[in-house]
C-alpha positions as CSV (number, residue, x, y, z in Angstrom):
1,X,0.0,0.1,-0.1
2,X,1.0,3.6,-0.5
3,X,-0.1,7.0,0.7
4,X,0.6,10.2,-1.2
5,X,0.2,13.7,0.2
6,X,-2.0,16.2,-1.7
7,X,-0.6,19.2,-3.5
8,X,0.2,22.1,-1.1
9,X,-2.9,23.8,-0.1
10,X,-3.2,26.9,2.1
11,X,-5.4,26.5,5.1
12,X,-8.0,29.4,5.5
13,X,-9.6,30.1,8.7
14,X,-12.4,27.5,9.5
15,X,-11.9,24.0,8.1
16,X,-9.9,23.3,5.1
17,X,-10.1,19.9,3.2
18,X,-6.9,17.9,2.5
19,X,-7.1,14.8,0.3
20,X,-4.3,12.2,0.4
21,X,-4.4,9.4,-2.0
22,X,-4.3,5.7,-0.7
23,X,-3.4,2.9,-3.0
24,X,-3.8,-0.8,-2.4
25,X,-0.8,-2.4,-4.1
26,X,-1.7,-5.9,-2.7
27,X,-3.2,-8.8,-4.4
28,X,-6.2,-11.1,-3.3
29,X,-5.2,-14.1,-1.2
30,X,-6.7,-17.5,-2.3
31,X,-10.0,-18.4,-0.3
32,X,-10.1,-21.9,1.0
33,X,-13.3,-23.3,-0.3
34,X,-13.6,-25.5,2.7
35,X,-13.6,-22.2,5.0
36,X,-17.1,-21.2,3.8
37,X,-20.0,-23.0,2.2
38,X,-20.5,-20.3,-0.2
39,X,-18.1,-18.7,-2.8
40,X,-16.8,-15.7,-1.2
41,X,-14.2,-14.9,-3.6
42,X,-16.1,-12.2,-5.1
43,X,-16.0,-10.4,-1.7
44,X,-12.3,-10.8,-1.1
45,X,-11.1,-8.1,-3.7
46,X,-10.4,-5.4,-1.4
47,X,-8.7,-4.3,2.1
48,X,-9.9,-2.2,4.8
49,X,-7.5,0.3,6.3
50,X,-7.6,1.8,9.7
51,X,-6.8,5.5,9.5
52,X,-5.0,7.9,12.1
53,X,-4.3,11.5,11.6
54,X,-2.3,13.9,13.9
55,X,-1.2,17.5,13.5
56,X,1.9,19.3,15.0
57,X,1.9,23.2,15.2
58,X,0.6,25.6,17.7
59,X,-3.1,26.5,17.1
60,X,-3.8,23.8,14.6
61,X,-6.2,20.9,14.8
62,X,-7.2,17.9,12.7
63,X,-10.4,16.2,11.9
64,X,-10.5,12.7,10.2
65,X,-14.2,12.2,9.1
66,X,-13.8,8.4,8.9
67,X,-11.2,6.1,10.6
68,X,-11.6,3.5,7.9
69,X,-11.0,3.4,4.2
70,X,-11.6,0.5,1.8
71,X,-9.6,0.1,-1.6
72,X,-9.9,-2.7,-3.9
73,X,-6.6,-4.5,-5.0
74,X,-4.8,-2.3,-7.5
75,X,-7.0,0.6,-6.9
76,X,-6.5,4.0,-5.3
77,X,-8.9,6.0,-3.3
78,X,-9.1,9.5,-1.7
79,X,-8.7,10.0,2.0
80,X,-10.0,13.2,3.1
81,X,-8.8,15.1,6.3
82,X,-9.9,18.5,7.5
83,X,-7.5,20.9,9.2
84,X,-8.3,24.1,11.0
85,X,-6.2,26.9,12.6
86,X,-7.2,29.2,15.3
87,X,-6.3,32.8,15.9
88,X,-2.7,33.2,16.5
89,X,-1.8,29.9,15.0
90,X,1.7,29.0,13.9
91,X,2.5,29.8,10.2
92,X,2.6,26.3,9.4
93,X,1.9,22.7,10.7
94,X,3.1,19.2,10.0
95,X,0.0,16.8,9.3
96,X,0.7,13.1,9.4
97,X,-1.6,10.5,8.2
98,X,-1.2,6.7,8.7
99,X,-3.1,3.8,7.2
100,X,-2.8,0.3,8.5
101,X,-4.2,-2.9,6.9
102,X,-7.1,-4.5,8.9
103,X,-6.4,-7.9,7.3
104,X,-2.5,-7.7,7.7
105,X,-1.7,-5.2,10.6
106,X,2.0,-5.4,9.6
107,X,1.3,-3.5,6.5
108,X,1.1,0.2,6.9
109,X,1.9,3.5,5.2
110,X,2.7,6.8,6.6
111,X,2.8,10.3,4.9
112,X,3.5,13.7,6.3
113,X,3.2,17.0,4.8
114,X,3.1,20.7,5.6
115,X,0.0,22.7,5.9
116,X,0.4,26.5,5.7
117,X,-1.9,29.5,6.5
């Protein structure tokens, strides 16, 4: 899997949308037919990722609308993060987004980018 930061975007007062790209670079694992009475292969073509966002910078905050994202194998999906800055906020902040595979927690990706006012 991979995470790619968005192009630089200035953060206005209030909430500003930031959109990273999550790509599932994995491949479906074979499903043992003895494990389930029905053919579940059609439902095993994607992975679910647990998301975590944080921001470092005085007066900045981050909101992650969903803590989960789903991407089919070989596909990319947008991951939206909202940032806001209060009065007197630092001129910039470092936003970090992490995605961890729910099916294989050993697989994760992290991206950090700078948000400026």
